[in-house]
Steps between C-alpha positions, in 0.01 A plus 500: 500500500782743582642450152169611341475807721859593408418463131201730542708763682780474243250529213374828647846655505573742215842334465645186661847588624728388783411824681125434464550149637704642788223753574236225514720298734566804721125553525476156660417284199638155593466361147695791351768458765532127429518558124757776543718297732498209256604729213766679704649169616536407133682828447723416797590166339596686182712752692679215682573338163646825367715537810625142483570494126614855420599644839411860401582794722145638482158378392259789436125443514305757299152593386199356676724265695679792663172667589376191688754578773547275802198290404719382214837494665407311818409162347751539215782576746415191707544286188822647367661504845415131545604391151793717396853391580638697795773669294261592220243635744757704692645660188169589330270788592133494397361852468187672374550707187437872500390551139144379543293286269674615185852394604512211252388719212747772597782248510402359161490837323800660677747394227273666242495823698881507518547443126 
């Protein structure tokens, strides 16, 4: 039943984004919280894989992900801290981007702007 009520609430949103899901969860919606945590744990698994395989200095989360705030980072952090190798985890920072939702587009067109 909770799944149907979540679908109804999501269908009423003008746009389904990580921030909208975070807002529903913050308003006490248990189904939205469960769905968000499941998605963010998947993100955490991906971040751990990046840390373990590439060992980058920084991983930057941008767009709607960055706007979801701690609702996103909490469950994701639990996953990457548990799964990443200690050295990889210690040498990699995960930060929220500052360019907003258009960061990917800006990065893609930047070479064209410099030409």
